[in-house]
TITORLUM-114908 format. One record per residue (C-alpha): residue in three letters; chain; x, y, z. Coordinates in nm, 2 decimals, decimal comma. Layout:
<sites>
["ALA"; "A"; [X; Y; Z]];
...
</sites>
This chain:
<sites>
["MET"; "A"; [7,91; -2,47; -2,49]];
["SER"; "A"; [7,74; -2,63; -2,78]];
["TRP"; "A"; [7,43; -2,48; -2,96]];
["LYS"; "A"; [7,22; -2,77; -2,82]];
["GLU"; "A"; [7,30; -2,66; -2,49]];
["VAL"; "A"; [7,24; -2,29; -2,56]];
["ALA"; "A"; [6,88; -2,40; -2,74]];
["ASP"; "A"; [6,78; -2,58; -2,43]];
["VAL"; "A"; [6,89; -2,30; -2,19]];
["LEU"; "A"; [6,72; -2,05; -2,39]];
["ALA"; "A"; [6,38; -2,22; -2,43]];
["ARG"; "A"; [6,36; -2,29; -2,06]];
["GLU"; "A"; [6,45; -1,92; -1,98]];
["ALA"; "A"; [6,21; -1,83; -2,25]];
["SER"; "A"; [5,91; -2,03; -2,10]];
["TYR"; "A"; [6,00; -1,87; -1,74]];
["ARG"; "A"; [5,97; -1,53; -1,85]];
["ALA"; "A"; [5,65; -1,60; -2,07]];
["MET"; "A"; [5,50; -1,78; -1,75]];
["LYS"; "A"; [5,60; -1,46; -1,56]];
["ARG"; "A"; [5,40; -1,21; -1,83]];
["GLY"; "A"; [5,11; -1,43; -1,85]];
["GLU"; "A"; [5,17; -1,54; -2,22]];
["ARG"; "A"; [5,20; -1,91; -2,10]];
["LYS"; "A"; [5,02; -2,11; -1,86]];
["THR"; "A"; [5,29; -2,39; -1,79]];
["PHE"; "A"; [5,68; -2,37; -1,77]];
["ILE"; "A"; [5,91; -2,60; -1,91]];
["GLY"; "A"; [6,12; -2,70; -1,60]];
["PHE"; "A"; [6,28; -3,00; -1,77]];
["SER"; "A"; [6,61; -3,01; -2,01]];
["GLY"; "A"; [6,64; -3,21; -2,30]];
["LEU"; "A"; [6,47; -3,23; -2,67]];
["LEU"; "A"; [6,29; -3,55; -2,61]];
["ARG"; "A"; [6,17; -3,45; -2,23]];
["SER"; "A"; [6,06; -3,12; -2,34]];
["ASN"; "A"; [5,82; -3,26; -2,64]];
["LEU"; "A"; [5,68; -3,57; -2,47]];
["LEU"; "A"; [5,38; -3,40; -2,33]];
["GLY"; "A"; [5,29; -3,23; -2,65]];
["ALA"; "A"; [5,36; -3,58; -2,86]];
["VAL"; "A"; [5,09; -3,73; -2,60]];
["LEU"; "A"; [4,85; -3,47; -2,65]];
["MET"; "A"; [4,89; -3,43; -3,03]];
["THR"; "A"; [4,87; -3,82; -3,06]];
["LEU"; "A"; [4,53; -3,81; -2,90]];
["ILE"; "A"; [4,39; -3,53; -3,13]];
["SER"; "A"; [4,53; -3,75; -3,45]];
["LEU"; "A"; [4,39; -4,05; -3,36]];
["SER"; "A"; [4,07; -3,92; -3,25]];
["VAL"; "A"; [3,99; -3,70; -3,57]];
["SER"; "A"; [4,13; -3,98; -3,80]];
["ALA"; "A"; [3,91; -4,26; -3,65]];
["GLY"; "A"; [3,63; -4,13; -3,87]];
["ALA"; "A"; [3,80; -4,25; -4,21]];
["LEU"; "A"; [3,84; -4,61; -4,07]];
["PHE"; "A"; [3,47; -4,63; -4,10]];
["GLU"; "A"; [3,40; -4,38; -4,38]];
["ARG"; "A"; [3,66; -4,38; -4,63]];
["SER"; "A"; [3,54; -4,09; -4,80]];
["PHE"; "A"; [3,66; -3,91; -4,50]];
["LEU"; "A"; [4,04; -4,01; -4,55]];
["ILE"; "A"; [4,13; -3,66; -4,74]];
["ALA"; "A"; [3,94; -3,42; -4,48]];
["ALA"; "A"; [4,08; -3,63; -4,20]];
["LEU"; "A"; [4,47; -3,57; -4,32]];
["GLY"; "A"; [4,42; -3,22; -4,43]];
["VAL"; "A"; [4,25; -3,13; -4,11]];
["LEU"; "A"; [4,52; -3,27; -3,90]];
["GLY"; "A"; [4,77; -3,09; -4,12]];
["LEU"; "A"; [4,62; -2,77; -4,04]];
["ILE"; "A"; [4,61; -2,84; -3,69]];
["GLU"; "A"; [4,97; -2,89; -3,71]];
["LEU"; "A"; [5,07; -2,57; -3,91]];
["LEU"; "A"; [4,88; -2,34; -3,67]];
["LEU"; "A"; [4,99; -2,52; -3,33]];
["GLY"; "A"; [5,34; -2,53; -3,48]];
["ALA"; "A"; [5,33; -2,16; -3,57]];
["PHE"; "A"; [5,20; -2,02; -3,25]];
["THR"; "A"; [5,45; -2,23; -3,06]];
["VAL"; "A"; [5,75; -2,10; -3,25]];
["ALA"; "A"; [5,63; -1,74; -3,26]];
["GLY"; "A"; [5,59; -1,78; -2,90]];
["SER"; "A"; [5,91; -1,86; -2,82]];
["VAL"; "A"; [6,12; -1,68; -3,07]];
["HIS"; "A"; [5,92; -1,35; -2,99]];
["VAL"; "A"; [5,99; -1,39; -2,59]];
["VAL"; "A"; [6,34; -1,45; -2,66]];
["LEU"; "A"; [6,38; -1,14; -2,88]];
["SER"; "A"; [6,14; -0,91; -2,70]];
["GLU"; "A"; [6,32; -1,04; -2,35]];
["GLY"; "A"; [6,68; -0,97; -2,52]];
["LEU"; "A"; [6,79; -1,31; -2,41]];
["LEU"; "A"; [7,06; -1,33; -2,68]];
["GLU"; "A"; [7,26; -1,03; -2,56]];
["PRO"; "A"; [7,42; -1,20; -2,26]];
["LEU"; "A"; [7,53; -1,45; -2,52]];
["SER"; "A"; [7,77; -1,21; -2,75]];
["PHE"; "A"; [7,96; -1,19; -2,38]];
["LEU"; "A"; [8,03; -1,53; -2,39]];
["PRO"; "A"; [8,25; -1,77; -2,55]];
["VAL"; "A"; [8,02; -1,89; -2,80]];
["ASP"; "A"; [8,03; -1,89; -3,19]];
["GLU"; "A"; [7,80; -1,67; -3,38]];
["LYS"; "A"; [7,71; -1,96; -3,56]];
["ASP"; "A"; [7,58; -2,15; -3,26]];
["ILE"; "A"; [7,40; -1,86; -3,15]];
["ARG"; "A"; [7,21; -1,86; -3,47]];
["LYS"; "A"; [7,14; -2,25; -3,45]];
["ALA"; "A"; [7,02; -2,20; -3,10]];
["LEU"; "A"; [6,78; -1,94; -3,19]];
["LEU"; "A"; [6,65; -2,12; -3,46]];
["MET"; "A"; [6,60; -2,43; -3,23]];
["THR"; "A"; [6,46; -2,24; -2,96]];
["GLY"; "A"; [6,12; -2,36; -3,11]];
["VAL"; "A"; [6,23; -2,73; -3,12]];
["TYR"; "A"; [6,28; -2,71; -2,74]];
["TRP"; "A"; [6,01; -2,54; -2,65]];
["GLY"; "A"; [5,78; -2,80; -2,80]];
["GLY"; "A"; [5,75; -2,75; -3,15]];
["LEU"; "A"; [5,86; -3,10; -3,25]];
["SER"; "A"; [5,57; -3,27; -3,09]];
["MET"; "A"; [5,34; -3,11; -3,34]];
["ILE"; "A"; [5,42; -3,38; -3,62]];
["PHE"; "A"; [5,23; -3,62; -3,38]];
["ALA"; "A"; [4,94; -3,42; -3,50]];
["LEU"; "A"; [4,97; -3,62; -3,84]];
["ILE"; "A"; [5,21; -3,94; -3,78]];
["PRO"; "A"; [4,97; -4,16; -3,55]];
["GLY"; "A"; [4,66; -4,09; -3,75]];
["VAL"; "A"; [4,86; -4,16; -4,08]];
["LEU"; "A"; [5,00; -4,51; -3,98]];
["MET"; "A"; [4,64; -4,62; -3,78]];
["LEU"; "A"; [4,50; -4,56; -4,16]];
["ALA"; "A"; [4,75; -4,72; -4,37]];
["PHE"; "A"; [4,74; -5,01; -4,15]];
["GLY"; "A"; [4,38; -4,98; -4,12]];
["LEU"; "A"; [4,28; -4,92; -4,50]];
["LYS"; "A"; [4,58; -5,12; -4,63]];
["ILE"; "A"; [4,68; -4,80; -4,81]];
["TRP"; "A"; [5,06; -4,83; -4,75]];
["ALA"; "A"; [5,15; -4,52; -4,96]];
["LEU"; "A"; [4,99; -4,31; -4,70]];
["ILE"; "A"; [5,30; -4,38; -4,49]];
["PRO"; "A"; [5,54; -4,20; -4,74]];
["PHE"; "A"; [5,31; -3,90; -4,83]];
["GLY"; "A"; [5,21; -3,87; -4,46]];
["LEU"; "A"; [5,58; -3,84; -4,36]];
["ILE"; "A"; [5,64; -3,59; -4,63]];
["GLU"; "A"; [5,31; -3,38; -4,53]];
["ALA"; "A"; [5,43; -3,38; -4,18]];
["PHE"; "A"; [5,78; -3,26; -4,23]];
["SER"; "A"; [5,66; -3,02; -4,46]];
["ILE"; "A"; [5,42; -2,86; -4,25]];
["LEU"; "A"; [5,67; -2,84; -3,99]];
["LEU"; "A"; [5,88; -2,65; -4,19]];
["LEU"; "A"; [5,61; -2,40; -4,30]];
["SER"; "A"; [5,49; -2,37; -3,94]];
["PHE"; "A"; [5,84; -2,30; -3,81]];
["GLY"; "A"; [5,90; -2,05; -4,12]];
["ILE"; "A"; [5,60; -1,86; -4,03]];
["GLY"; "A"; [5,64; -1,87; -3,66]];
["TYR"; "A"; [6,01; -1,71; -3,74]];
["LEU"; "A"; [5,82; -1,46; -3,98]];
["ALA"; "A"; [5,54; -1,35; -3,67]];
["GLY"; "A"; [5,78; -1,39; -3,36]];
["SER"; "A"; [6,01; -1,15; -3,53]];
["LEU"; "A"; [5,74; -0,89; -3,55]];
["GLY"; "A"; [5,78; -0,58; -3,35]];
["PRO"; "A"; [6,01; -0,74; -3,08]];
["LYS"; "A"; [6,12; -0,36; -3,01]];
["TYR"; "A"; [5,94; -0,03; -3,06]];
["THR"; "A"; [5,94; 0,11; -3,44]];
["ARG"; "A"; [5,86; 0,48; -3,50]];
["SER"; "A"; [5,73; 0,39; -3,83]];
["ARG"; "A"; [5,35; 0,41; -3,81]];
["ILE"; "A"; [5,25; 0,22; -4,10]];
["SER"; "A"; [5,49; -0,07; -3,96]];
["ARG"; "A"; [5,29; -0,07; -3,64]];
["VAL"; "A"; [4,96; -0,11; -3,85]];
["ILE"; "A"; [5,10; -0,37; -4,04]];
["GLN"; "A"; [5,23; -0,55; -3,75]];
["THR"; "A"; [4,88; -0,51; -3,55]];
["VAL"; "A"; [4,69; -0,66; -3,87]];
["VAL"; "A"; [4,94; -0,94; -3,85]];
["TRP"; "A"; [4,90; -1,03; -3,51]];
["LEU"; "A"; [4,51; -1,01; -3,54]];
["ILE"; "A"; [4,52; -1,23; -3,79]];
["PHE"; "A"; [4,76; -1,48; -3,67]];
["PHE"; "A"; [4,55; -1,46; -3,31]];
["GLY"; "A"; [4,23; -1,53; -3,52]];
["PHE"; "A"; [4,37; -1,83; -3,67]];
["GLY"; "A"; [4,29; -2,00; -3,34]];
["VAL"; "A"; [3,93; -1,98; -3,40]];
["MET"; "A"; [3,93; -2,22; -3,64]];
["PHE"; "A"; [3,97; -2,49; -3,37]];
["GLN"; "A"; [3,65; -2,42; -3,30]];
["PHE"; "A"; [3,48; -2,55; -3,58]];
["VAL"; "A"; [3,71; -2,84; -3,65]];
["PRO"; "A"; [3,43; -3,10; -3,56]];
["ARG"; "A"; [3,20; -2,95; -3,83]];
["PHE"; "A"; [3,44; -2,89; -4,07]];
["VAL"; "A"; [3,57; -3,26; -4,11]];
["PRO"; "A"; [3,29; -3,42; -4,28]];
["LYS"; "A"; [3,17; -3,10; -4,49]];
["THR"; "A"; [3,50; -3,09; -4,65]];
["SER"; "A"; [3,47; -3,44; -4,85]];
["ASN"; "A"; [3,22; -3,26; -5,04]];
["ILE"; "A"; [3,42; -2,97; -5,16]];
["PRO"; "A"; [3,54; -2,99; -5,53]];
["TYR"; "A"; [3,90; -3,07; -5,62]];
["ILE"; "A"; [3,99; -3,06; -5,23]];
["GLU"; "A"; [4,23; -3,34; -5,31]];
["LEU"; "A"; [4,45; -3,05; -5,49]];
["ILE"; "A"; [4,48; -2,81; -5,24]];
["PRO"; "A"; [4,75; -2,82; -5,00]];
["PRO"; "A"; [4,76; -3,01; -4,72]];
["PHE"; "A"; [4,49; -3,22; -4,83]];
["SER"; "A"; [4,68; -3,31; -5,15]];
["PHE"; "A"; [4,88; -3,54; -4,95]];
["ALA"; "A"; [4,61; -3,78; -4,90]];
["GLY"; "A"; [4,51; -3,79; -5,25]];
["ALA"; "A"; [4,87; -3,82; -5,38]];
["SER"; "A"; [4,86; -4,14; -5,18]];
["ILE"; "A"; [4,57; -4,31; -5,36]];
["GLY"; "A"; [4,70; -4,21; -5,73]];
["SER"; "A"; [4,63; -3,81; -5,82]];
["ARG"; "A"; [4,92; -3,69; -6,00]];
["GLU"; "A"; [4,76; -3,38; -5,99]];
["ALA"; "A"; [4,77; -3,40; -5,59]];
["MET"; "A"; [5,15; -3,56; -5,64]];
["LEU"; "A"; [5,24; -3,23; -5,83]];
["SER"; "A"; [5,03; -2,97; -5,60]];
["SER"; "A"; [5,20; -3,18; -5,27]];
["LEU"; "A"; [5,55; -3,13; -5,44]];
["VAL"; "A"; [5,52; -2,73; -5,48]];
["PHE"; "A"; [5,38; -2,73; -5,15]];
["LEU"; "A"; [5,71; -2,90; -5,03]];
["LEU"; "A"; [5,93; -2,63; -5,22]];
["LEU"; "A"; [5,73; -2,35; -5,08]];
["SER"; "A"; [5,77; -2,46; -4,72]];
["ILE"; "A"; [6,15; -2,50; -4,79]];
["LEU"; "A"; [6,15; -2,14; -4,92]];
["LEU"; "A"; [5,94; -1,99; -4,64]];
["PHE"; "A"; [6,13; -2,17; -4,38]];
["ARG"; "A"; [6,47; -2,01; -4,54]];
["ALA"; "A"; [6,31; -1,68; -4,58]];
["GLY"; "A"; [6,16; -1,67; -4,19]];
["ALA"; "A"; [6,48; -1,77; -4,08]];
["GLU"; "A"; [6,67; -1,51; -4,22]];
["ARG"; "A"; [6,47; -1,27; -4,12]];
["LEU"; "A"; [6,47; -1,37; -3,78]];
["TRP"; "A"; [6,82; -1,40; -3,77]];
["ARG"; "A"; [6,84; -1,01; -3,93]];
["VAL"; "A"; [6,63; -0,89; -3,68]];
["ALA"; "A"; [6,79; -1,09; -3,37]];
["SER"; "A"; [7,17; -0,99; -3,48]];
["SER"; "A"; [7,10; -0,62; -3,52]];
["GLY"; "A"; [7,05; -0,57; -3,15]];
["ILE"; "A"; [7,36; -0,80; -3,05]];
["PHE"; "A"; [7,66; -0,77; -3,31]];
["LEU"; "A"; [7,58; -0,37; -3,38]];
["LEU"; "A"; [7,74; -0,07; -3,22]];
["PRO"; "A"; [7,43; 0,10; -2,97]];
["GLN"; "A"; [7,33; 0,40; -3,20]];
["PHE"; "A"; [7,20; 0,69; -3,00]];
["PRO"; "A"; [6,91; 0,89; -3,10]];
["ALA"; "A"; [6,92; 1,25; -3,17]];
["GLU"; "A"; [6,85; 1,47; -2,88]];
["ARG"; "A"; [6,48; 1,56; -2,91]];
["LYS"; "A"; [6,29; 1,87; -2,69]];
["TRP"; "A"; [6,07; 1,77; -2,43]];
["SER"; "A"; [5,78; 1,90; -2,25]];
["ILE"; "A"; [5,53; 1,83; -1,96]];
["ARG"; "A"; [5,16; 1,85; -2,03]];
["VAL"; "A"; [4,89; 1,79; -1,80]];
["GLY"; "A"; [4,49; 1,74; -1,82]];
["SER"; "A"; [4,27; 1,48; -1,90]];
["MET"; "A"; [4,33; 1,53; -2,29]];
["GLN"; "A"; [4,70; 1,44; -2,26]];
["LEU"; "A"; [4,63; 1,19; -2,02]];
["LEU"; "A"; [4,41; 1,01; -2,29]];
["ARG"; "A"; [4,66; 1,07; -2,55]];
["LYS"; "A"; [4,92; 0,88; -2,35]];
["GLU"; "A"; [4,64; 0,59; -2,33]];
["LEU"; "A"; [4,60; 0,56; -2,71]];
["ARG"; "A"; [4,97; 0,64; -2,78]];
["LEU"; "A"; [5,08; 0,34; -2,55]];
["MET"; "A"; [4,86; 0,07; -2,72]];
["THR"; "A"; [4,97; 0,22; -3,05]];
["MET"; "A"; [5,33; 0,16; -2,97]];
["ASN"; "A"; [5,27; -0,20; -2,87]];
["PRO"; "A"; [5,12; -0,38; -3,20]];
["ARG"; "A"; [5,09; -0,72; -2,99]];
["ILE"; "A"; [4,90; -0,58; -2,71]];
["LEU"; "A"; [4,66; -0,35; -2,94]];
["ALA"; "A"; [4,61; -0,70; -3,13]];
["SER"; "A"; [4,53; -0,89; -2,84]];
["ALA"; "A"; [4,28; -0,64; -2,72]];
["PHE"; "A"; [4,09; -0,62; -3,07]];
["TYR"; "A"; [4,12; -0,99; -3,07]];
["SER"; "A"; [3,92; -1,00; -2,77]];
["MET"; "A"; [3,65; -0,71; -2,90]];
["ILE"; "A"; [3,58; -0,88; -3,21]];
["MET"; "A"; [3,70; -1,28; -3,23]];
["ALA"; "A"; [3,52; -1,35; -2,86]];
["PRO"; "A"; [3,18; -1,27; -2,97]];
["ILE"; "A"; [3,24; -1,46; -3,30]];
["VAL"; "A"; [3,31; -1,76; -3,14]];
["PHE"; "A"; [2,94; -1,78; -2,97]];
["ILE"; "A"; [2,75; -1,60; -3,26]];
["ILE"; "A"; [2,90; -1,78; -3,56]];
["PRO"; "A"; [2,71; -2,15; -3,40]];
["LEU"; "A"; [2,42; -1,95; -3,32]];
["ILE"; "A"; [2,38; -1,83; -3,73]];
["THR"; "A"; [2,49; -2,18; -3,86]];
["ASP"; "A"; [2,33; -2,43; -3,65]];
["SER"; "A"; [1,99; -2,29; -3,56]];
["LYS"; "A"; [1,73; -2,19; -3,83]];
["LEU"; "A"; [1,65; -1,90; -3,62]];
["ASN"; "A"; [1,64; -1,57; -3,82]];
["VAL"; "A"; [1,94; -1,39; -3,70]];
["ALA"; "A"; [1,85; -1,03; -3,85]];
["GLN"; "A"; [1,56; -1,04; -3,55]];
["PHE"; "A"; [1,84; -1,11; -3,31]];
["ILE"; "A"; [2,07; -0,79; -3,40]];
["PRO"; "A"; [1,98; -0,57; -3,10]];
["ALA"; "A"; [2,05; -0,81; -2,87]];
["LEU"; "A"; [2,36; -0,94; -3,05]];
["SER"; "A"; [2,48; -0,58; -3,06]];
["LEU"; "A"; [2,45; -0,56; -2,68]];
["PHE"; "A"; [2,64; -0,92; -2,63]];
["ALA"; "A"; [2,95; -0,77; -2,85]];
["ALA"; "A"; [2,97; -0,49; -2,69]];
["GLY"; "A"; [3,01; -0,65; -2,32]];
["PHE"; "A"; [3,31; -0,82; -2,46]];
["VAL"; "A"; [3,48; -0,42; -2,53]];
["GLY"; "A"; [3,50; -0,45; -2,12]];
["LEU"; "A"; [3,69; -0,72; -2,10]];
["SER"; "A"; [3,95; -0,57; -2,33]];
["VAL"; "A"; [4,04; -0,28; -2,08]];
["TYR"; "A"; [4,25; -0,54; -1,91]];
["TYR"; "A"; [4,52; -0,47; -2,19]];
["LEU"; "A"; [4,54; -0,07; -2,13]];
["TYR"; "A"; [4,68; -0,17; -1,79]];
["VAL"; "A"; [4,90; -0,43; -1,86]];
["VAL"; "A"; [5,04; -0,20; -2,11]];
["GLU"; "A"; [5,17; 0,05; -1,86]];
["ALA"; "A"; [5,41; -0,18; -1,74]];
["GLU"; "A"; [5,70; 0,02; -1,59]];
["GLY"; "A"; [5,57; 0,32; -1,67]];
["ALA"; "A"; [5,28; 0,24; -1,38]];
["LEU"; "A"; [5,55; 0,38; -1,12]];
["LEU"; "A"; [5,50; 0,71; -1,23]];
["LEU"; "A"; [5,12; 0,68; -1,21]];
["TYR"; "A"; [5,17; 0,63; -0,83]];
["LEU"; "A"; [5,35; 0,99; -0,81]];
["LEU"; "A"; [5,05; 1,17; -1,01]];
["PRO"; "A"; [4,75; 1,33; -0,81]];
["ILE"; "A"; [4,52; 1,10; -0,96]];
["THR"; "A"; [4,24; 0,91; -0,84]];
["ARG"; "A"; [4,16; 0,52; -0,90]];
["GLY"; "A"; [3,81; 0,63; -1,04]];
["TYR"; "A"; [3,98; 0,86; -1,24]];
["LEU"; "A"; [4,20; 0,63; -1,39]];
["ALA"; "A"; [3,93; 0,37; -1,45]];
["ARG"; "A"; [3,75; 0,63; -1,63]];
["GLN"; "A"; [4,02; 0,73; -1,86]];
["LYS"; "A"; [4,13; 0,36; -1,96]];
["ALA"; "A"; [3,76; 0,32; -2,03]];
["ILE"; "A"; [3,74; 0,63; -2,23]];
["ALA"; "A"; [4,05; 0,54; -2,46]];
["LEU"; "A"; [3,93; 0,15; -2,50]];
["PHE"; "A"; [3,58; 0,29; -2,61]];
["LEU"; "A"; [3,80; 0,54; -2,87]];
["LEU"; "A"; [3,97; 0,23; -3,01]];
["SER"; "A"; [3,65; 0,06; -3,03]];
["ILE"; "A"; [3,51; 0,29; -3,29]];
["PRO"; "A"; [3,62; 0,13; -3,61]];
["ILE"; "A"; [3,38; -0,20; -3,46]];
["LEU"; "A"; [3,13; 0,03; -3,40]];
["LEU"; "A"; [3,15; 0,14; -3,76]];
["LEU"; "A"; [3,15; -0,22; -3,90]];
["ILE"; "A"; [2,87; -0,30; -3,67]];
["GLY"; "A"; [2,66; -0,01; -3,80]];
["VAL"; "A"; [2,71; -0,09; -4,15]];
["THR"; "A"; [2,62; -0,47; -4,11]];
["CYS"; "A"; [2,27; -0,38; -3,94]];
["TYR"; "A"; [2,22; -0,12; -4,20]];
["LEU"; "A"; [2,26; -0,40; -4,48]];
["ILE"; "A"; [2,07; -0,64; -4,29]];
["GLY"; "A"; [1,80; -0,42; -4,16]];
["GLY"; "A"; [1,78; -0,06; -4,29]];
["ILE"; "A"; [1,89; 0,29; -4,16]];
["PHE"; "A"; [1,66; 0,26; -3,81]];
["MET"; "A"; [1,80; -0,07; -3,74]];
["ALA"; "A"; [2,15; 0,07; -3,78]];
["PHE"; "A"; [2,09; 0,37; -3,59]];
["THR"; "A"; [1,97; 0,19; -3,31]];
["CYS"; "A"; [2,23; -0,13; -3,29]];
["THR"; "A"; [2,48; 0,18; -3,30]];
["ILE"; "A"; [2,34; 0,34; -2,96]];
["ILE"; "A"; [2,31; 0,01; -2,82]];
["TYR"; "A"; [2,68; -0,09; -2,90]];
["ALA"; "A"; [2,81; 0,25; -2,79]];
["THR"; "A"; [2,66; 0,30; -2,45]];
["ALA"; "A"; [2,68; -0,07; -2,37]];
["ALA"; "A"; [3,07; -0,06; -2,50]];
["LEU"; "A"; [3,14; 0,26; -2,28]];
["GLY"; "A"; [2,93; 0,10; -1,99]];
["SER"; "A"; [3,07; -0,24; -1,96]];
["SER"; "A"; [3,43; -0,07; -1,98]];
["MET"; "A"; [3,41; 0,11; -1,73]];
["ILE"; "A"; [3,24; -0,14; -1,51]];
["PHE"; "A"; [3,57; -0,37; -1,57]];
["SER"; "A"; [3,76; -0,08; -1,55]];
["SER"; "A"; [3,65; 0,03; -1,21]];
["PHE"; "A"; [3,71; -0,36; -1,06]];
["ILE"; "A"; [4,05; -0,38; -1,20]];
["VAL"; "A"; [4,15; -0,07; -1,01]];
["THR"; "A"; [4,03; -0,21; -0,71]];
["TYR"; "A"; [4,27; -0,48; -0,70]];
["LEU"; "A"; [4,59; -0,28; -0,82]];
["PRO"; "A"; [4,88; -0,28; -0,56]];
["LYS"; "A"; [4,83; 0,00; -0,33]];
["GLU"; "A"; [5,21; 0,06; -0,30]];
["PRO"; "A"; [5,43; 0,17; -0,60]];
["SER"; "A"; [5,47; -0,17; -0,87]];
["ILE"; "A"; [5,50; -0,26; -1,24]];
["TRP"; "A"; [5,20; -0,38; -1,39]];
["THR"; "A"; [5,21; -0,71; -1,59]];
["GLN"; "A"; [4,98; -0,96; -1,66]];
["GLU"; "A"; [5,10; -1,15; -1,38]];
["THR"; "A"; [5,00; -0,91; -1,14]];
["LEU"; "A"; [4,60; -0,94; -1,21]];
["LYS"; "A"; [4,65; -1,26; -1,29]];
["GLY"; "A"; [4,45; -1,43; -1,07]];
["LYS"; "A"; [4,17; -1,15; -1,02]];
["ILE"; "A"; [4,13; -1,11; -1,40]];
["THR"; "A"; [4,03; -1,45; -1,44]];
["ALA"; "A"; [3,74; -1,44; -1,19]];
["ILE"; "A"; [3,63; -1,11; -1,36]];
["SER"; "A"; [3,63; -1,21; -1,70]];
["LEU"; "A"; [3,44; -1,53; -1,64]];
["ALA"; "A"; [3,17; -1,33; -1,45]];
["GLY"; "A"; [3,12; -1,08; -1,70]];
["ILE"; "A"; [3,12; -1,35; -2,02]];
["ILE"; "A"; [2,80; -1,45; -1,80]];
["ALA"; "A"; [2,64; -1,12; -1,70]];
["THR"; "A"; [2,68; -1,01; -2,08]];
["GLY"; "A"; [2,51; -1,34; -2,19]];
["VAL"; "A"; [2,23; -1,32; -1,93]];
["ILE"; "A"; [2,17; -0,92; -2,05]];
["ALA"; "A"; [2,15; -1,04; -2,40]];
["LEU"; "A"; [1,91; -1,31; -2,34]];
["ILE"; "A"; [1,67; -1,09; -2,15]];
["ALA"; "A"; [1,70; -0,84; -2,47]];
["ALA"; "A"; [1,60; -1,17; -2,71]];
["THR"; "A"; [1,33; -1,24; -2,49]];
["PRO"; "A"; [1,06; -1,09; -2,67]];
["ILE"; "A"; [1,15; -1,23; -2,99]];
["ILE"; "A"; [1,15; -1,57; -2,84]];
["SER"; "A"; [0,84; -1,55; -2,70]];
["MET"; "A"; [0,66; -1,33; -2,98]];
["GLY"; "A"; [0,86; -1,36; -3,28]];
["GLU"; "A"; [0,86; -1,07; -3,55]];
["ARG"; "A"; [0,61; -0,88; -3,32]];
["GLY"; "A"; [0,88; -0,88; -3,06]];
["ILE"; "A"; [1,16; -0,67; -3,22]];
["THR"; "A"; [1,03; -0,33; -3,13]];
["MET"; "A"; [1,02; -0,45; -2,76]];
["SER"; "A"; [1,38; -0,63; -2,82]];
["ALA"; "A"; [1,54; -0,31; -2,91]];
["LEU"; "A"; [1,37; -0,07; -2,62]];
["ILE"; "A"; [1,53; -0,35; -2,38]];
["ALA"; "A"; [1,84; -0,36; -2,52]];
["ILE"; "A"; [1,87; 0,02; -2,51]];
["LEU"; "A"; [1,75; 0,03; -2,16]];
["GLU"; "A"; [2,04; -0,23; -2,05]];
["SER"; "A"; [2,29; -0,04; -2,23]];
["THR"; "A"; [2,21; 0,27; -2,04]];
["ILE"; "A"; [2,18; 0,11; -1,72]];
["LEU"; "A"; [2,51; -0,05; -1,78]];
["LEU"; "A"; [2,64; 0,30; -1,88]];
["THR"; "A"; [2,49; 0,46; -1,53]];
["LEU"; "A"; [2,64; 0,21; -1,33]];
["GLY"; "A"; [2,96; 0,23; -1,49]];
["VAL"; "A"; [2,96; 0,60; -1,41]];
["ILE"; "A"; [2,88; 0,57; -1,02]];
["LEU"; "A"; [3,12; 0,27; -1,01]];
["SER"; "A"; [3,40; 0,52; -1,16]];
["GLY"; "A"; [3,35; 0,77; -0,90]];
["ARG"; "A"; [3,58; 0,68; -0,61]];
["LYS"; "A"; [3,79; 0,91; -0,47]];
["ASP"; "A"; [4,08; 0,74; -0,34]];
["ILE"; "A"; [4,41; 0,85; -0,43]];
["LEU"; "A"; [4,62; 0,58; -0,66]];
</sites>
């Protein structure tokens, strides 16, 4: 059995596992390197041609267009590779191979090539079609070699980053520092996706940045038009990409092989005890989240990044005084806290079977999850308070803190109450697939409702200007109080889980 066949099987099995866990929308049901990358290549080609088309009419956009396409290839490639290797490691897909007549070198090659069979090779089409179109359209033939070098150097870099990110925390680690680092890295990694929201605005403005042609990956286009400094910068970037690829590959194999070819280690016997009570269950909720850096990062991403996607365009594209809308924006951001309560149910996984054996009600479970999520959101609450203080003073900081805290707890209870309604009545394992259909509708309704209540709070400022700030704050406080009251009522159900 060759490493190519092993990589193909690993990619398809990882795709199936990821689809069951809700981490991937589609299943790679076909085999072969070309067929597994065909759809991605078509999509990347469309993106490449649409982004680079502007440079045909405005030559000054050349460096910006090819640089942004390079960033798109880097981000999507890193996401693709990280997702594939993380599923392979977390699901233990390499362990059965140790019992088969497959050479260790072939297993290593197959693991490193899983991202290619997952669709990672198609990411080079984010650059190549655009490069060819601009080379023939603008008669700059040097674009072809430099564009190809850019595409493959970024591919190496994206694979290296993907290997490093995907190998983070496939299994539980007792080190708190390690879990904190993993959570931060995953949060930053997820946050890169927000950049795609601003690509259409970024391309025209990039050409005005001084010395942009010296910054990789923009430097490759600069090198194609004769800049020696850009050539040197591109060469350094290529060397760093190779080094990072090797470092990522070595770390990935070190993490993967430690669970395959080493004898199992049995931990020392520990004393155990059973504790009951609300505080113990609450500690259990927080401990579960902190033990799973990727899920914890996903929850923080939903609480932080989702509001940013909506708020940043309001700040950058309008001439409104955003400081006047702080109470309404605090209410808007708090609404997204409730959406993140979903991750506190997913993190239970097999442990959910034990909850069915306990004499707890669905309402009690909904409240515990909501309170745990609120405690996790306290750092965001403090950050909002400091920001409001810097913008509007102590009174505004106090007001926004009250609004955010009350609305966040209320929205968490409301969404948690809806989720427990759809939990299976028979003992089951809770995964993303368990609530996949229901959570989409609940989340969409929640986003719309959050926008509506924030708009209601902002109405006095829209109609009255600065004179409506006090009225807007009072409305936001009233709405957050109503949310909390409604959450307490909905989470009061007495039926046993």
